[in-house]
PQR file with spaces between the fields and no chain letter, atoms N, CA, C, O and H, PARSE charges and radii, in Angstrom:
ATOM       1  N    MET     1       1.105   -1.025   -0.328 -0.4000 1.5000
ATOM       2  CA   MET     1      -0.277    0.105   -0.087 -0.0000 2.0000
ATOM       3  C    MET     1       0.860    0.898   -0.333  0.5500 1.7000
ATOM       4  O    MET     1       0.952    1.383   -1.460 -0.5500 1.4000
ATOM       5  N    LEU     2       2.107    1.225    0.827 -0.4000 1.5000
ATOM       6  CA   LEU     2       2.845    2.456    1.077 -0.0000 2.0000
ATOM       7  C    LEU     2       3.336    2.613   -0.586  0.5500 1.7000
ATOM       8  O    LEU     2       3.156    3.680   -1.173 -0.5500 1.4000
ATOM       9  H    LEU     2       2.032    0.831    1.743  0.4000 1.0000
ATOM      10  N    LYS     3       3.852    1.653   -1.136 -0.4000 1.5000
ATOM      11  CA   LYS     3       4.874    2.010   -2.450 -0.0000 2.0000
ATOM      12  C    LYS     3       3.944    2.473   -3.458  0.5500 1.7000
ATOM      13  O    LYS     3       4.461    3.104   -4.380 -0.5500 1.4000
ATOM      14  H    LYS     3       3.999    0.786   -0.660  0.4000 1.0000
ATOM      15  N    TRP     4       2.135    2.232   -3.511 -0.4000 1.5000
ATOM      16  CA   TRP     4       1.203    2.714   -4.043 -0.0000 2.0000
ATOM      17  C    TRP     4       1.119    4.041   -4.303  0.5500 1.7000
ATOM      18  O    TRP     4       1.074    4.637   -5.380 -0.5500 1.4000
ATOM      19  H    TRP     4       1.715    1.719   -2.762  0.4000 1.0000
ATOM      20  N    LEU     5       1.098    4.527   -2.909 -0.4000 1.5000
ATOM      21  CA   LEU     5       1.112    5.763   -2.367 -0.0000 2.0000
ATOM      22  C    LEU     5       2.447    6.398   -2.858  0.5500 1.7000
ATOM      23  O    LEU     5       2.219    7.489   -3.382 -0.5500 1.4000
ATOM      24  H    LEU     5       1.135    4.043   -2.034  0.4000 1.0000
ATOM      25  N    ILE     6       3.606    6.105   -2.857 -0.4000 1.5000
ATOM      26  CA   ILE     6       4.890    6.639   -2.991 -0.0000 2.0000
ATOM      27  C    ILE     6       4.967    7.127   -5.038  0.5500 1.7000
ATOM      28  O    ILE     6       5.510    8.064   -5.622 -0.5500 1.4000
ATOM      29  H    ILE     6       3.791    5.219   -2.432  0.4000 1.0000
ATOM      30  N    VAL     7       4.308    6.189   -5.431 -0.4000 1.5000
ATOM      31  CA   VAL     7       4.333    6.061   -6.887 -0.0000 2.0000
ATOM      32  C    VAL     7       3.361    7.342   -7.467  0.5500 1.7000
ATOM      33  O    VAL     7       3.572    8.127   -8.391 -0.5500 1.4000
ATOM      34  H    VAL     7       3.868    5.427   -4.956  0.4000 1.0000
ATOM      35  N    LEU     8       2.200    7.215   -6.524 -0.4000 1.5000
ATOM      36  CA   LEU     8       1.024    8.296   -7.072 -0.0000 2.0000
ATOM      37  C    LEU     8       1.274    9.402   -7.181  0.5500 1.7000
ATOM      38  O    LEU     8       0.950   10.219   -8.043 -0.5500 1.4000
ATOM      39  H    LEU     8       2.029    6.577   -5.773  0.4000 1.0000
ATOM      40  N    LEU     9       2.556    9.576   -5.284 -0.4000 1.5000
ATOM      41  CA   LEU     9       2.541   11.142   -5.484 -0.0000 2.0000
ATOM      42  C    LEU     9       3.922   11.669   -5.900  0.5500 1.7000
ATOM      43  O    LEU     9       4.246   12.855   -5.826 -0.5500 1.4000
ATOM      44  H    LEU     9       2.818    8.913   -4.583  0.4000 1.0000
ATOM      45  N    ILE    10       4.773   10.586   -6.383 -0.4000 1.5000
ATOM      46  CA   ILE    10       5.588   11.105   -7.831 -0.0000 2.0000
ATOM      47  C    ILE    10       5.331   10.948   -8.543  0.5500 1.7000
ATOM      48  O    ILE    10       6.278   11.325   -9.233 -0.5500 1.4000
ATOM      49  H    ILE    10       4.509    9.623   -6.443  0.4000 1.0000
ATOM      50  N    THR    11       4.210   10.392   -9.544 -0.4000 1.5000
ATOM      51  CA   THR    11       3.661   10.776  -10.738 -0.0000 2.0000
ATOM      52  C    THR    11       2.865   12.335  -10.808  0.5500 1.7000
ATOM      53  O    THR    11       2.874   13.154  -11.727 -0.5500 1.4000
ATOM      54  H    THR    11       3.441   10.086   -8.984  0.4000 1.0000
ATOM      55  N    VAL    12       2.211   12.389   -9.516 -0.4000 1.5000
ATOM      56  CA   VAL    12       1.709   13.450   -9.281 -0.0000 2.0000
ATOM      57  C    VAL    12       2.838   15.105   -9.384  0.5500 1.7000
ATOM      58  O    VAL    12       2.542   16.139   -9.985 -0.5500 1.4000
ATOM      59  H    VAL    12       2.204   11.724   -8.770  0.4000 1.0000
ATOM      60  N    PHE    13       3.812   14.890   -8.771 -0.4000 1.5000
ATOM      61  CA   PHE    13       4.879   15.255   -8.763 -0.0000 2.0000
ATOM      62  C    PHE    13       5.558   15.870  -10.209  0.5500 1.7000
ATOM      63  O    PHE    13       5.776   17.057  -10.451 -0.5500 1.4000
ATOM      64  H    PHE    13       4.053   14.050   -8.283  0.4000 1.0000
ATOM      65  N    VAL    14       5.830   14.668  -11.113 -0.4000 1.5000
ATOM      66  CA   VAL    14       6.251   14.653  -12.769 -0.0000 2.0000
ATOM      67  C    VAL    14       5.385   15.488  -13.414  0.5500 1.7000
ATOM      68  O    VAL    14       5.739   16.222  -14.337 -0.5500 1.4000
ATOM      69  H    VAL    14       5.652   13.704  -10.916  0.4000 1.0000
ATOM      70  N    ALA    15       3.635   15.386  -12.741 -0.4000 1.5000
ATOM      71  CA   ALA    15       2.665   16.121  -13.784 -0.0000 2.0000
ATOM      72  C    ALA    15       3.214   17.042  -13.218  0.5500 1.7000
ATOM      73  O    ALA    15       4.025   17.617  -13.944 -0.5500 1.4000
ATOM      74  H    ALA    15       3.348   14.790  -11.991  0.4000 1.0000
ATOM      75  N    GLY    16       3.110   17.492  -12.084 -0.4000 1.5000
ATOM      76  CA   GLY    16       2.871   18.777  -12.054 -0.0000 2.0000
ATOM      77  C    GLY    16       3.961   19.856  -12.799  0.5500 1.7000
ATOM      78  O    GLY    16       3.935   21.085  -12.871 -0.5500 1.4000
ATOM      79  H    GLY    16       2.451   17.026  -11.494  0.4000 1.0000
ATOM      80  N    ILE    17       4.701   19.090  -13.199 -0.4000 1.5000
ATOM      81  CA   ILE    17       6.042   20.332  -13.503 -0.0000 2.0000
ATOM      82  C    ILE    17       6.093   20.027  -14.579  0.5500 1.7000
ATOM      83  O    ILE    17       6.840   20.781  -15.202 -0.5500 1.4000
ATOM      84  H    ILE    17       4.722   18.092  -13.141  0.4000 1.0000
ATOM      85  N    PHE    18       5.623   19.192  -15.229 -0.4000 1.5000
ATOM      86  CA   PHE    18       5.476   18.948  -17.132 -0.0000 2.0000
ATOM      87  C    PHE    18       4.371   19.358  -17.885  0.5500 1.7000
ATOM      88  O    PHE    18       4.393   19.705  -19.066 -0.5500 1.4000
ATOM      89  H    PHE    18       5.016   18.579  -14.722  0.4000 1.0000
ATOM      90  N    LEU    19       3.290   19.293  -17.052 -0.4000 1.5000
ATOM      91  CA   LEU    19       1.796   19.337  -17.818 -0.0000 2.0000
ATOM      92  C    LEU    19       1.878   20.666  -17.843  0.5500 1.7000
ATOM      93  O    LEU    19       1.083   20.859  -18.763 -0.5500 1.4000
ATOM      94  H    LEU    19       3.273   19.011  -16.092  0.4000 1.0000
ATOM      95  N    PRO    20       2.301   21.923  -17.473 -0.5600 1.5000
ATOM      96  CA   PRO    20       2.120   23.195  -18.161  0.2800 2.0000
ATOM      97  C    PRO    20       2.912   23.548  -19.021  0.5500 1.7000
ATOM      98  O    PRO    20       2.680   24.459  -19.816 -0.5500 1.4000
ATOM      99  N    ARG    21       4.139   22.762  -18.975 -0.4000 1.5000
ATOM     100  CA   ARG    21       4.676   23.048  -20.100 -0.0000 2.0000
ATOM     101  C    ARG    21       4.138   22.278  -21.408  0.5500 1.7000
ATOM     102  O    ARG    21       4.201   22.767  -22.535 -0.5500 1.4000
ATOM     103  H    ARG    21       4.328   22.022  -18.329  0.4000 1.0000
ATOM     104  N    LEU    22       3.727   21.304  -21.181 -0.4000 1.5000
ATOM     105  CA   LEU    22       2.863   20.624  -22.460 -0.0000 2.0000
ATOM     106  C    LEU    22       1.551   21.464  -22.636  0.5500 1.7000
ATOM     107  O    LEU    22       1.201   21.643  -23.803 -0.5500 1.4000
ATOM     108  H    LEU    22       3.676   20.907  -20.265  0.4000 1.0000
ATOM     109  N    ALA    23       0.831   21.964  -21.717 -0.4000 1.5000
ATOM     110  CA   ALA    23       0.065   22.914  -22.237 -0.0000 2.0000
ATOM     111  C    ALA    23      -0.070   24.117  -22.820  0.5500 1.7000
ATOM     112  O    ALA    23      -1.077   24.508  -23.410 -0.5500 1.4000
ATOM     113  H    ALA    23       1.115   21.819  -20.770  0.4000 1.0000
ATOM     114  N    ALA    24       0.836   24.651  -22.679 -0.4000 1.5000
ATOM     115  CA   ALA    24       1.880   25.996  -23.266 -0.0000 2.0000
ATOM     116  C    ALA    24       2.127   25.323  -25.104  0.5500 1.7000
ATOM     117  O    ALA    24       1.698   25.749  -26.176 -0.5500 1.4000
ATOM     118  H    ALA    24       1.654   24.333  -22.200  0.4000 1.0000
ATOM     119  N    LEU    25       2.858   24.327  -24.815 -0.4000 1.5000
ATOM     120  CA   LEU    25       3.021   23.850  -26.205 -0.0000 2.0000
ATOM     121  C    LEU    25       1.808   23.211  -27.113  0.5500 1.7000
ATOM     122  O    LEU    25       2.043   22.729  -28.221 -0.5500 1.4000
ATOM     123  H    LEU    25       3.206   23.981  -23.944  0.4000 1.0000
ATOM     124  N    LEU    26       0.907   23.239  -26.724 -0.4000 1.5000
ATOM     125  CA   LEU    26      -0.384   22.483  -27.274 -0.0000 2.0000
ATOM     126  C    LEU    26      -1.587   23.720  -27.318  0.5500 1.7000
ATOM     127  O    LEU    26      -2.691   23.642  -27.855 -0.5500 1.4000
ATOM     128  H    LEU    26       0.716   23.630  -25.824  0.4000 1.0000
ATOM     129  N    ARG    27      -1.013   24.854  -26.592 -0.4000 1.5000
ATOM     130  CA   ARG    27      -1.872   25.745  -26.623 -0.0000 2.0000
ATOM     131  C    ARG    27      -3.232   25.327  -25.463  0.5500 1.7000
ATOM     132  O    ARG    27      -3.993   26.151  -24.957 -0.5500 1.4000
ATOM     133  H    ARG    27      -0.115   24.917  -26.155  0.4000 1.0000
ATOM     134  N    ILE    28      -3.246   24.354  -25.321 -0.4000 1.5000
ATOM     135  CA   ILE    28      -4.304   24.144  -24.214 -0.0000 2.0000
ATOM     136  C    ILE    28      -4.921   25.369  -23.134  0.5500 1.7000
ATOM     137  O    ILE    28      -4.174   26.173  -22.577 -0.5500 1.4000
ATOM     138  H    ILE    28      -2.628   23.684  -25.733  0.4000 1.0000
ATOM     139  N    GLY    29      -6.302   25.349  -22.968 -0.4000 1.5000
ATOM     140  CA   GLY    29      -6.341   26.853  -22.407 -0.0000 2.0000
ATOM     141  C    GLY    29      -7.055   27.751  -23.197  0.5500 1.7000
ATOM     142  O    GLY    29      -7.980   28.353  -22.651 -0.5500 1.4000
ATOM     143  H    GLY    29      -6.908   24.696  -23.421  0.4000 1.0000
ATOM     144  N    ARG    30      -6.812   27.968  -24.391 -0.4000 1.5000
ATOM     145  CA   ARG    30      -6.695   28.959  -25.747 -0.0000 2.0000
ATOM     146  C    ARG    30      -7.847   28.514  -26.675  0.5500 1.7000
ATOM     147  O    ARG    30      -8.153   29.231  -27.628 -0.5500 1.4000
ATOM     148  H    ARG    30      -6.061   27.479  -24.835  0.4000 1.0000
ATOM     149  N    TRP    31      -8.368   27.586  -26.481 -0.4000 1.5000
ATOM     150  CA   TRP    31      -9.139   27.196  -27.780 -0.0000 2.0000
ATOM     151  C    TRP    31     -10.666   27.682  -27.291  0.5500 1.7000
ATOM     152  O    TRP    31     -11.116   27.972  -26.182 -0.5500 1.4000
ATOM     153  H    TRP    31      -8.120   27.003  -25.707  0.4000 1.0000
ATOM     154  N    PRO    32     -11.263   27.636  -28.656 -0.5600 1.5000
ATOM     155  CA   PRO    32     -12.566   28.207  -28.493  0.2800 2.0000
ATOM     156  C    PRO    32     -13.622   27.622  -27.566  0.5500 1.7000
ATOM     157  O    PRO    32     -13.798   26.404  -27.606 -0.5500 1.4000
ATOM     158  N    GLY    33     -14.327   28.355  -26.754 -0.4000 1.5000
ATOM     159  CA   GLY    33     -15.071   28.113  -25.661 -0.0000 2.0000
ATOM     160  C    GLY    33     -14.331   28.197  -24.149  0.5500 1.7000
ATOM     161  O    GLY    33     -14.694   27.757  -23.058 -0.5500 1.4000
ATOM     162  H    GLY    33     -14.185   29.344  -26.721  0.4000 1.0000
ATOM     163  N    ASP    34     -13.158   28.938  -24.552 -0.4000 1.5000
ATOM     164  CA   ASP    34     -12.432   29.170  -23.395 -0.0000 2.0000
ATOM     165  C    ASP    34     -12.565   30.077  -22.912  0.5500 1.7000
ATOM     166  O    ASP    34     -12.533   31.008  -23.717 -0.5500 1.4000
ATOM     167  H    ASP    34     -12.863   29.295  -25.438  0.4000 1.0000
ATOM     168  N    ILE    35     -12.811   30.558  -21.299 -0.4000 1.5000
ATOM     169  CA   ILE    35     -13.059   32.428  -21.526 -0.0000 2.0000
ATOM     170  C    ILE    35     -11.618   32.450  -20.025  0.5500 1.7000
ATOM     171  O    ILE    35     -11.250   31.656  -19.159 -0.5500 1.4000
ATOM     172  H    ILE    35     -12.838   29.802  -20.645  0.4000 1.0000
ATOM     173  N    SER    36     -11.349   33.427  -20.333 -0.4000 1.5000
ATOM     174  CA   SER    36     -10.034   34.073  -19.944 -0.0000 2.0000
ATOM     175  C    SER    36     -10.273   35.665  -19.208  0.5500 1.7000
ATOM     176  O    SER    36     -10.729   36.566  -19.911 -0.5500 1.4000
ATOM     177  H    SER    36     -11.647   34.072  -21.037  0.4000 1.0000
ATOM     178  N    PHE    37     -10.006   35.861  -18.081 -0.4000 1.5000
ATOM     179  CA   PHE    37     -10.338   37.520  -17.857 -0.0000 2.0000
ATOM     180  C    PHE    37      -9.171   38.021  -16.837  0.5500 1.7000
ATOM     181  O    PHE    37      -8.592   37.207  -16.118 -0.5500 1.4000
ATOM     182  H    PHE    37      -9.636   35.128  -17.510  0.4000 1.0000
ATOM     183  N    ARG    38      -8.975   38.897  -16.825 -0.4000 1.5000
ATOM     184  CA   ARG    38      -8.027   39.661  -15.475 -0.0000 2.0000
ATOM     185  C    ARG    38      -8.782   40.662  -15.263  0.5500 1.7000
ATOM     186  O    ARG    38      -9.293   41.545  -15.952 -0.5500 1.4000
ATOM     187  H    ARG    38      -9.446   39.559  -17.410  0.4000 1.0000
ATOM     188  N    PHE    39      -8.755   40.220  -13.623 -0.4000 1.5000
ATOM     189  CA   PHE    39      -9.481   40.907  -12.709 -0.0000 2.0000
ATOM     190  C    PHE    39      -8.340   41.459  -11.287  0.5500 1.7000
ATOM     191  O    PHE    39      -7.699   40.766  -10.498 -0.5500 1.4000
ATOM     192  H    PHE    39      -8.340   39.503  -13.064  0.4000 1.0000
ATOM     193  N    ARG    40      -8.437   42.784  -11.397 -0.4000 1.5000
ATOM     194  CA   ARG    40      -7.737   43.081   -9.776 -0.0000 2.0000
ATOM     195  C    ARG    40      -5.867   42.460  -10.205  0.5500 1.7000
ATOM     196  O    ARG    40      -5.046   42.007   -9.408 -0.5500 1.4000
ATOM     197  H    ARG    40      -8.958   43.348  -12.038  0.4000 1.0000
ATOM     198  N    GLY    41      -5.736   42.639  -11.451 -0.4000 1.5000
ATOM     199  CA   GLY    41      -4.181   42.345  -11.690 -0.0000 2.0000
ATOM     200  C    GLY    41      -3.977   40.649  -11.749  0.5500 1.7000
ATOM     201  O    GLY    41      -2.966   40.296  -12.357 -0.5500 1.4000
ATOM     202  H    GLY    41      -6.403   43.007  -12.099  0.4000 1.0000
ATOM     203  N    ARG    42      -4.840   39.549  -11.176 -0.4000 1.5000
ATOM     204  CA   ARG    42      -4.981   38.308  -11.329 -0.0000 2.0000
ATOM     205  C    ARG    42      -5.245   37.708  -12.687  0.5500 1.7000
ATOM     206  O    ARG    42      -5.477   38.711  -13.362 -0.5500 1.4000
ATOM     207  H    ARG    42      -5.662   39.835  -10.682  0.4000 1.0000
ATOM     208  N    GLN    43      -5.344   36.706  -13.456 -0.4000 1.5000
ATOM     209  CA   GLN    43      -5.544   36.455  -14.357 -0.0000 2.0000
ATOM     210  C    GLN    43      -6.335   34.927  -14.022  0.5500 1.7000
ATOM     211  O    GLN    43      -5.927   34.008  -13.312 -0.5500 1.4000
ATOM     212  H    GLN    43      -5.156   35.891  -12.908  0.4000 1.0000
ATOM     213  N    TYR    44      -7.758   35.046  -14.901 -0.4000 1.5000
ATOM     214  CA   TYR    44      -8.373   33.935  -14.168 -0.0000 2.0000
ATOM     215  C    TYR    44      -8.509   33.307  -15.827  0.5500 1.7000
ATOM     216  O    TYR    44      -8.697   33.873  -16.904 -0.5500 1.4000
ATOM     217  H    TYR    44      -8.090   35.793  -15.478  0.4000 1.0000
ATOM     218  N    ASN    45      -8.336   32.031  -15.483 -0.4000 1.5000
ATOM     219  CA   ASN    45      -9.192   31.380  -17.039 -0.0000 2.0000
ATOM     220  C    ASN    45      -9.878   30.123  -16.377  0.5500 1.7000
ATOM     221  O    ASN    45      -9.729   29.425  -15.374 -0.5500 1.4000
ATOM     222  H    ASN    45      -8.184   31.571  -14.608  0.4000 1.0000
ATOM     223  N    PHE    46     -10.586   30.195  -17.310 -0.4000 1.5000
ATOM     224  CA   PHE    46     -11.978   28.807  -17.522 -0.0000 2.0000
ATOM     225  C    PHE    46     -12.215   28.169  -18.504  0.5500 1.7000
ATOM     226  O    PHE    46     -13.259   28.441  -19.097 -0.5500 1.4000
ATOM     227  H    PHE    46     -10.708   30.763  -18.125  0.4000 1.0000
ATOM     228  N    PRO    47     -11.339   27.092  -19.035 -0.5600 1.5000
ATOM     229  CA   PRO    47     -11.290   26.223  -19.663  0.2800 2.0000
ATOM     230  C    PRO    47     -12.536   25.267  -20.468  0.5500 1.7000
ATOM     231  O    PRO    47     -12.400   24.181  -21.032 -0.5500 1.4000
ATOM     232  N    PHE    48     -13.553   25.948  -20.323 -0.4000 1.5000
ATOM     233  CA   PHE    48     -14.695   25.178  -20.738 -0.0000 2.0000
ATOM     234  C    PHE    48     -14.390   24.449  -22.221  0.5500 1.7000
ATOM     235  O    PHE    48     -14.138   23.244  -22.257 -0.5500 1.4000
ATOM     236  H    PHE    48     -13.664   26.830  -19.865  0.4000 1.0000
ATOM     237  N    GLY    49     -14.406   24.785  -22.725 -0.4000 1.5000
ATOM     238  CA   GLY    49     -13.928   24.165  -24.600 -0.0000 2.0000
ATOM     239  C    GLY    49     -12.833   23.012  -24.092  0.5500 1.7000
ATOM     240  O    GLY    49     -12.932   21.789  -23.990 -0.5500 1.4000
ATOM     241  H    GLY    49     -14.611   25.763  -22.696  0.4000 1.0000
ATOM     242  N    THR    50     -12.005   23.720  -23.884 -0.4000 1.5000
ATOM     243  CA   THR    50     -10.986   22.015  -23.402 -0.0000 2.0000
ATOM     244  C    THR    50     -11.234   21.139  -22.582  0.5500 1.7000
ATOM     245  O    THR    50     -10.727   20.019  -22.640 -0.5500 1.4000
ATOM     246  H    THR    50     -11.924   24.713  -23.967  0.4000 1.0000
ATOM     247  N    THR    51     -12.070   21.520  -21.673 -0.4000 1.5000
ATOM     248  CA   THR    51     -12.645   20.573  -20.762 -0.0000 2.0000
ATOM     249  C    THR    51     -13.717   19.373  -21.520  0.5500 1.7000
ATOM     250  O    THR    51     -13.626   18.184  -21.213 -0.5500 1.4000
ATOM     251  H    THR    51     -12.482   22.430  -21.626  0.4000 1.0000
ATOM     252  N    VAL    52     -14.731   19.880  -22.543 -0.4000 1.5000
ATOM     253  CA   VAL    52     -15.357   19.159  -23.137 -0.0000 2.0000
ATOM     254  C    VAL    52     -14.498   18.631  -24.117  0.5500 1.7000
ATOM     255  O    VAL    52     -14.685   17.421  -24.245 -0.5500 1.4000
ATOM     256  H    VAL    52     -14.806   20.845  -22.792  0.4000 1.0000
ATOM     257  N    LEU    53     -13.637   19.078  -24.849 -0.4000 1.5000
ATOM     258  CA   LEU    53     -12.789   18.335  -26.068 -0.0000 2.0000
ATOM     259  C    LEU    53     -12.232   16.913  -25.415  0.5500 1.7000
ATOM     260  O    LEU    53     -12.432   15.803  -25.909 -0.5500 1.4000
ATOM     261  H    LEU    53     -13.485   20.061  -24.745  0.4000 1.0000
ATOM     262  N    LEU    54     -11.716   17.101  -24.570 -0.4000 1.5000
ATOM     263  CA   LEU    54     -10.595   16.261  -23.901 -0.0000 2.0000
ATOM     264  C    LEU    54     -11.625   14.717  -22.888  0.5500 1.7000
ATOM     265  O    LEU    54     -11.403   13.541  -22.598 -0.5500 1.4000
ATOM     266  H    LEU    54     -11.554   18.002  -24.168  0.4000 1.0000
ATOM     267  N    SER    55     -12.736   15.721  -22.695 -0.4000 1.5000
ATOM     268  CA   SER    55     -13.613   14.752  -22.104 -0.0000 2.0000
ATOM     269  C    SER    55     -14.043   13.577  -22.957  0.5500 1.7000
ATOM     270  O    SER    55     -14.012   12.396  -22.609 -0.5500 1.4000
ATOM     271  H    SER    55     -12.916   16.676  -22.931  0.4000 1.0000
ATOM     272  N    LEU    56     -14.568   14.197  -24.455 -0.4000 1.5000
ATOM     273  CA   LEU    56     -15.284   12.974  -25.559 -0.0000 2.0000
ATOM     274  C    LEU    56     -13.981   12.628  -25.840  0.5500 1.7000
ATOM     275  O    LEU    56     -14.018   11.700  -26.649 -0.5500 1.4000
ATOM     276  H    LEU    56     -14.594   15.156  -24.738  0.4000 1.0000
ATOM     277  N    LEU    57     -12.528   13.005  -25.488 -0.4000 1.5000
ATOM     278  CA   LEU    57     -11.594   12.141  -26.693 -0.0000 2.0000
ATOM     279  C    LEU    57     -11.427   11.046  -25.572  0.5500 1.7000
ATOM     280  O    LEU    57     -11.372    9.881  -25.966 -0.5500 1.4000
ATOM     281  H    LEU    57     -12.498   13.758  -24.831  0.4000 1.0000
ATOM     282  N    ALA    58     -11.319   11.346  -23.916 -0.4000 1.5000
ATOM     283  CA   ALA    58     -11.333   10.177  -23.507 -0.0000 2.0000
ATOM     284  C    ALA    58     -12.799    9.443  -23.410  0.5500 1.7000
ATOM     285  O    ALA    58     -12.768    8.278  -23.015 -0.5500 1.4000
ATOM     286  H    ALA    58     -11.364   12.292  -23.596  0.4000 1.0000
ATOM     287  N    THR    59     -13.616    9.802  -23.613 -0.4000 1.5000
ATOM     288  CA   THR    59     -14.856    8.887  -23.524 -0.0000 2.0000
ATOM     289  C    THR    59     -14.484    7.785  -24.931  0.5500 1.7000
ATOM     290  O    THR    59     -14.490    6.554  -24.953 -0.5500 1.4000
ATOM     291  H    THR    59     -13.642   10.749  -23.934  0.4000 1.0000
ATOM     292  N    LEU    60     -14.133    8.897  -26.171 -0.4000 1.5000
ATOM     293  CA   LEU    60     -13.834    7.638  -27.652 -0.0000 2.0000
ATOM     294  C    LEU    60     -12.612    7.062  -26.983  0.5500 1.7000
ATOM     295  O    LEU    60     -12.877    5.860  -27.005 -0.5500 1.4000
ATOM     296  H    LEU    60     -14.128    9.897  -26.153  0.4000 1.0000
ATOM     297  N    LEU    61     -11.742    7.151  -26.553 -0.4000 1.5000
ATOM     298  CA   LEU    61     -10.716    5.690  -26.212 -0.0000 2.0000
ATOM     299  C    LEU    61     -11.364    5.049  -25.058  0.5500 1.7000
ATOM     300  O    LEU    61     -10.928    3.911  -24.884 -0.5500 1.4000
ATOM     301  H    LEU    61     -11.527    8.127  -26.535  0.4000 1.0000
ATOM     302  N    PHE    62     -12.118    5.350  -24.351 -0.4000 1.5000
ATOM     303  CA   PHE    62     -12.375    4.495  -23.079 -0.0000 2.0000
ATOM     304  C    PHE    62     -13.486    3.298  -23.746  0.5500 1.7000
ATOM     305  O    PHE    62     -13.541    2.205  -23.181 -0.5500 1.4000
ATOM     306  H    PHE    62     -12.472    6.275  -24.492  0.4000 1.0000
ATOM     307  N    ARG    63     -14.462    3.597  -25.115 -0.4000 1.5000
ATOM     308  CA   ARG    63     -15.073    3.078  -25.736 -0.0000 2.0000
ATOM     309  C    ARG    63     -14.438    2.495  -26.742  0.5500 1.7000
ATOM     310  O    ARG    63     -15.165    1.965  -27.583 -0.5500 1.4000
ATOM     311  H    ARG    63     -14.417    4.484  -25.574  0.4000 1.0000
ATOM     312  N    LEU    64     -13.458    2.447  -26.876 -0.4000 1.5000
ATOM     313  CA   LEU    64     -12.358    1.616  -27.955 -0.0000 2.0000
ATOM     314  C    LEU    64     -12.055    0.443  -27.449  0.5500 1.7000
ATOM     315  O    LEU    64     -12.367   -0.629  -27.968 -0.5500 1.4000
ATOM     316  H    LEU    64     -12.868    2.877  -26.193  0.4000 1.0000
ATOM     317  N    ILE    65     -11.273    0.614  -26.146 -0.4000 1.5000
ATOM     318  CA   ILE    65     -10.412    0.297  -25.381 -0.0000 2.0000
ATOM     319  C    ILE    65     -11.146   -1.482  -24.885  0.5500 1.7000
ATOM     320  O    ILE    65     -10.548   -2.194  -24.078 -0.5500 1.4000
ATOM     321  H    ILE    65     -11.019    1.485  -25.725  0.4000 1.0000
């Protein structure tokens, strides 16, 4: 059990490092349907379009498997 927890923590750590760079490379969060605005000097992003698209892709992938 402890081994799986350590593997999970390492995976989350590595994903936290690489996913923002991958998202910037693939322009995830800047597709049609994504809302982004600035309020009081902070940037807020709501990736509705990206979420729907990734959900559809995951559904198709799991139905094929």
